[in-house]
KEKE-309207 format. One line per field, with one value per atom (N, C-alpha, C): residue number from 1; residue in three letters; x, y, z. Coordinates in steps of 0.001 Angstrom, whole numbers, plus 500000, padded with zeros to 6 digits. Example, Ala and Ser with C-alpha at 12.3 -4.5 7.8 and 13.67 -1.06 7.14 Angstrom:
2
i: (1 | 1 | 1 | 2 | 2 | 2)
aa: (ala | ala | ala | ser | ser | ser)
px: (513190 | 512300 | 513200 | 512850 | 513670 | 512900)
py: (494310 | 495500 | 496700 | 497750 | 498940 | 500030)
pz: (507800 | 507800 | 507800 | 507080 | 507140 | 507870)
END
This chain:
81
i: (1 | 1 | 1 | 2 | 2 | 2 | 3 | 3 | 3 | 4 | 4 | 4 | 5 | 5 | 5 | 6 | 6 | 6 | 7 | 7 | 7 | 8 | 8 | 8 | 9 | 9 | 9 | 10 | 10 | 10 | 11 | 11 | 11 | 12 | 12 | 12 | 13 | 13 | 13 | 14 | 14 | 14 | 15 | 15 | 15 | 16 | 16 | 16 | 17 | 17 | 17 | 18 | 18 | 18 | 19 | 19 | 19 | 20 | 20 | 20 | 21 | 21 | 21 | 22 | 22 | 22 | 23 | 23 | 23 | 24 | 24 | 24 | 25 | 25 | 25 | 26 | 26 | 26 | 27 | 27 | 27 | 28 | 28 | 28 | 29 | 29 | 29 | 30 | 30 | 30 | 31 | 31 | 31 | 32 | 32 | 32 | 33 | 33 | 33 | 34 | 34 | 34 | 35 | 35 | 35 | 36 | 36 | 36 | 37 | 37 | 37 | 38 | 38 | 38 | 39 | 39 | 39 | 40 | 40 | 40 | 41 | 41 | 41 | 42 | 42 | 42 | 43 | 43 | 43 | 44 | 44 | 44 | 45 | 45 | 45 | 46 | 46 | 46 | 47 | 47 | 47 | 48 | 48 | 48 | 49 | 49 | 49 | 50 | 50 | 50 | 51 | 51 | 51 | 52 | 52 | 52 | 53 | 53 | 53 | 54 | 54 | 54 | 55 | 55 | 55 | 56 | 56 | 56 | 57 | 57 | 57 | 58 | 58 | 58 | 59 | 59 | 59 | 60 | 60 | 60 | 61 | 61 | 61 | 62 | 62 | 62 | 63 | 63 | 63 | 64 | 64 | 64 | 65 | 65 | 65 | 66 | 66 | 66 | 67 | 67 | 67 | 68 | 68 | 68 | 69 | 69 | 69 | 70 | 70 | 70 | 71 | 71 | 71 | 72 | 72 | 72 | 73 | 73 | 73 | 74 | 74 | 74 | 75 | 75 | 75 | 76 | 76 | 76 | 77 | 77 | 77 | 78 | 78 | 78 | 79 | 79 | 79 | 80 | 80 | 80 | 81 | 81 | 81)
aa: (met | met | met | glu | glu | glu | asp | asp | asp | gln | gln | gln | glu | glu | glu | ile | ile | ile | leu | leu | leu | ser | ser | ser | gln | gln | gln | leu | leu | leu | asn | asn | asn | thr | thr | thr | ile | ile | ile | ile | ile | ile | gly | gly | gly | gly | gly | gly | ala | ala | ala | val | val | val | arg | arg | arg | lys | lys | lys | lys | lys | lys | asp | asp | asp | leu | leu | leu | leu | leu | leu | leu | leu | leu | thr | thr | thr | pro | pro | pro | glu | glu | glu | thr | thr | thr | thr | thr | thr | ala | ala | ala | lys | lys | lys | asp | asp | asp | val | val | val | pro | pro | pro | gly | gly | gly | trp | trp | trp | asp | asp | asp | ser | ser | ser | leu | leu | leu | thr | thr | thr | his | his | his | met | met | met | ile | ile | ile | ile | ile | ile | ile | ile | ile | asp | asp | asp | ser | ser | ser | ile | ile | ile | glu | glu | glu | lys | lys | lys | his | his | his | phe | phe | phe | lys | lys | lys | val | val | val | lys | lys | lys | phe | phe | phe | lys | lys | lys | leu | leu | leu | asn | asn | asn | glu | glu | glu | ile | ile | ile | met | met | met | asn | asn | asn | phe | phe | phe | lys | lys | lys | asn | asn | asn | val | val | val | gly | gly | gly | asp | asp | asp | thr | thr | thr | ile | ile | ile | ala | ala | ala | cys | cys | cys | leu | leu | leu | gln | gln | gln | thr | thr | thr | lys | lys | lys | gly | gly | gly | leu | leu | leu | lys | lys | lys)
px: (678538 | 679899 | 680280 | 680913 | 681313 | 682501 | 682565 | 683663 | 685026 | 685151 | 686437 | 686875 | 685925 | 686238 | 686712 | 686040 | 686462 | 687853 | 688093 | 689398 | 690493 | 690226 | 691201 | 691532 | 690518 | 690737 | 691464 | 691142 | 691859 | 693320 | 693598 | 694982 | 695770 | 695177 | 695832 | 696015 | 694966 | 695008 | 696029 | 695934 | 696820 | 698242 | 698373 | 699701 | 700406 | 699662 | 700239 | 700665 | 699852 | 700158 | 701406 | 701607 | 702782 | 703916 | 703707 | 704706 | 705117 | 704099 | 704323 | 703342 | 703827 | 702960 | 702562 | 703330 | 703050 | 702255 | 701633 | 700861 | 699682 | 699431 | 698313 | 697504 | 696435 | 695590 | 694560 | 694133 | 692993 | 692047 | 690822 | 689928 | 690470 | 691340 | 691894 | 693128 | 693649 | 694854 | 694611 | 695584 | 695538 | 696718 | 696689 | 697784 | 699109 | 699074 | 700299 | 700931 | 700133 | 700632 | 701362 | 701234 | 701754 | 702860 | 704116 | 705201 | 704923 | 705112 | 704902 | 703513 | 702617 | 701251 | 701225 | 701558 | 701562 | 700369 | 700307 | 699143 | 698987 | 700074 | 699984 | 699538 | 700130 | 699753 | 698288 | 697822 | 696432 | 695486 | 695791 | 694935 | 694988 | 696156 | 696287 | 695447 | 695491 | 694714 | 693220 | 692761 | 691339 | 690903 | 691706 | 691389 | 691332 | 692277 | 692321 | 691116 | 690712 | 689543 | 688287 | 688152 | 686975 | 686896 | 688008 | 688023 | 687743 | 688370 | 688216 | 686770 | 686166 | 684808 | 683726 | 684159 | 683230 | 682282 | 682888 | 682139 | 682796 | 682115 | 682673 | 682448 | 683518 | 683401 | 683163 | 682379 | 682232 | 683410 | 683775 | 684907 | 684717 | 683515 | 683299 | 683436 | 683134 | 683336 | 684825 | 685614 | 687066 | 687656 | 687198 | 687720 | 687402 | 686343 | 685936 | 686578 | 687354 | 688037 | 689141 | 688987 | 690016 | 690884 | 690308 | 691034 | 690430 | 690984 | 690517 | 689069 | 688708 | 687334 | 686320 | 686666 | 685775 | 685591 | 686658 | 686579 | 685669 | 685818 | 684968 | 683505 | 683239 | 681864 | 681259 | 682028 | 681546 | 681273 | 682173 | 681961 | 680681 | 680415 | 679204 | 677935 | 677982 | 676810 | 676559 | 677534 | 677439 | 676821 | 676400 | 675708 | 676563 | 677760 | 678632 | 678005 | 678278 | 677750 | 678870)
py: (256081 | 256081 | 254629 | 254441 | 253099 | 252574 | 251255 | 250627 | 251031 | 251071 | 251395 | 252820 | 253735 | 255120 | 255208 | 254470 | 254429 | 253826 | 252728 | 252067 | 253019 | 253791 | 254756 | 255798 | 256275 | 257263 | 256644 | 255391 | 254701 | 254492 | 254246 | 254121 | 255371 | 256531 | 257799 | 257990 | 257726 | 257915 | 256980 | 255699 | 254708 | 254868 | 255129 | 255357 | 256522 | 257573 | 258720 | 258372 | 257582 | 257218 | 256344 | 255462 | 254568 | 255088 | 256270 | 256934 | 256102 | 255541 | 254792 | 255324 | 256205 | 256803 | 255807 | 254755 | 253783 | 252577 | 252726 | 251645 | 251282 | 249991 | 249519 | 248533 | 249035 | 248207 | 247450 | 246323 | 245583 | 245368 | 244944 | 244662 | 243588 | 242727 | 241649 | 242066 | 243272 | 243740 | 243837 | 243325 | 243441 | 244295 | 244687 | 245483 | 244730 | 243413 | 242610 | 242675 | 243013 | 243091 | 244397 | 245389 | 246728 | 247071 | 247163 | 247550 | 248914 | 248986 | 250234 | 250390 | 249456 | 249532 | 248757 | 249461 | 248853 | 249383 | 249084 | 249464 | 250980 | 251706 | 253164 | 253746 | 253261 | 253724 | 253393 | 252260 | 251860 | 252922 | 253410 | 254421 | 255742 | 256068 | 257259 | 257094 | 255905 | 255614 | 255731 | 255145 | 255208 | 256660 | 257437 | 258854 | 259597 | 259329 | 259988 | 259609 | 258340 | 257881 | 258576 | 258636 | 259291 | 260756 | 261440 | 262858 | 263025 | 262206 | 262327 | 262088 | 261021 | 260653 | 261265 | 262013 | 262652 | 261623 | 260558 | 259499 | 259230 | 258478 | 257999 | 256493 | 255763 | 254322 | 254011 | 252987 | 252461 | 251519 | 251342 | 250479 | 249071 | 248527 | 247160 | 247077 | 248165 | 248167 | 248079 | 248891 | 248892 | 247526 | 246933 | 245625 | 244528 | 244723 | 243713 | 243892 | 244967 | 245155 | 244115 | 243189 | 242175 | 242557 | 243370 | 243786 | 245084 | 245600 | 246858 | 246725 | 245571 | 245341 | 245513 | 245074 | 245264 | 246751 | 247515 | 248957 | 249591 | 249184 | 249700 | 249360 | 248115 | 247690 | 248507 | 248764 | 249557 | 250991 | 251547 | 252902 | 252978 | 251937 | 251918 | 251960 | 251374 | 251386 | 252769 | 253639 | 254982 | 255984 | 255511 | 256371 | 257435 | 257062 | 258022 | 258497 | 259735 | 260301 | 260695)
pz: (212910 | 212410 | 212085 | 210975 | 210531 | 211330 | 211473 | 212218 | 211663 | 210347 | 209725 | 210062 | 210138 | 210485 | 211943 | 212821 | 214223 | 214322 | 213605 | 213619 | 213166 | 212136 | 211637 | 212711 | 213408 | 214451 | 215646 | 215972 | 217047 | 216683 | 215405 | 214936 | 215293 | 215041 | 215334 | 216839 | 217606 | 219060 | 219701 | 219398 | 220013 | 219492 | 218196 | 217627 | 218287 | 218587 | 219284 | 220700 | 221383 | 222771 | 222876 | 221902 | 221936 | 221054 | 220489 | 219649 | 218431 | 217760 | 216518 | 215488 | 214632 | 213624 | 212538 | 212360 | 211310 | 211826 | 212979 | 213583 | 212685 | 212532 | 211729 | 212571 | 213179 | 214031 | 213212 | 213742 | 213217 | 214393 | 214146 | 215268 | 216213 | 215728 | 216545 | 217342 | 217106 | 217788 | 219290 | 220069 | 221525 | 221987 | 223246 | 223802 | 223689 | 223822 | 223733 | 222351 | 221338 | 219961 | 219662 | 220559 | 220288 | 221281 | 220808 | 221704 | 222350 | 223654 | 224371 | 224961 | 224661 | 225205 | 226519 | 227592 | 228925 | 229721 | 231019 | 231819 | 231929 | 232078 | 232156 | 230815 | 229750 | 228420 | 228144 | 228659 | 228464 | 229040 | 230223 | 230841 | 230051 | 229529 | 228686 | 227418 | 226836 | 225629 | 225919 | 227018 | 227373 | 227550 | 228267 | 228475 | 227139 | 226273 | 224963 | 224105 | 224156 | 223391 | 223911 | 225238 | 225823 | 225400 | 225451 | 225064 | 223567 | 222757 | 221302 | 220867 | 221380 | 220967 | 221861 | 222901 | 223837 | 224462 | 225015 | 225698 | 227045 | 227875 | 229134 | 229190 | 229471 | 229641 | 231112 | 231365 | 232719 | 232952 | 234216 | 234545 | 233998 | 234124 | 233632 | 232114 | 231390 | 229941 | 229631 | 230319 | 230101 | 230430 | 231514 | 231939 | 230921 | 230132 | 229151 | 227782 | 227594 | 226311 | 226182 | 225250 | 224996 | 223804 | 222907 | 221699 | 221179 | 220124 | 219541 | 219070 | 218573 | 218116 | 219236 | 220448 | 221592 | 221894 | 221749 | 221971 | 220926 | 219679 | 218601 | 218881 | 219265 | 219541 | 220675 | 221701 | 222827 | 222388 | 221602 | 221091 | 220255 | 219482 | 218652 | 219512 | 220711 | 221594 | 222168 | 222073 | 222651 | 221684 | 220504 | 219554 | 218901 | 218459 | 217784 | 216497 | 216165 | 214912 | 213993)
END
């Protein structure tokens, strides 16, 4: 799966979690850049991403996510189709 396709799907997932349908993420976007993306919302987002892409993140992977691009890179290692 291409990075842009993953980014588009993350836009939908994260936008839904923070209730912003017009959200426009980039690989450099961080939680601090998105109003409403707090620690509780972060866990909801992680759970939603895991369910959507049918993957499981390890705790150390989640802890290393600095931005959306890191999430995309990690998803790519999981062999998405």
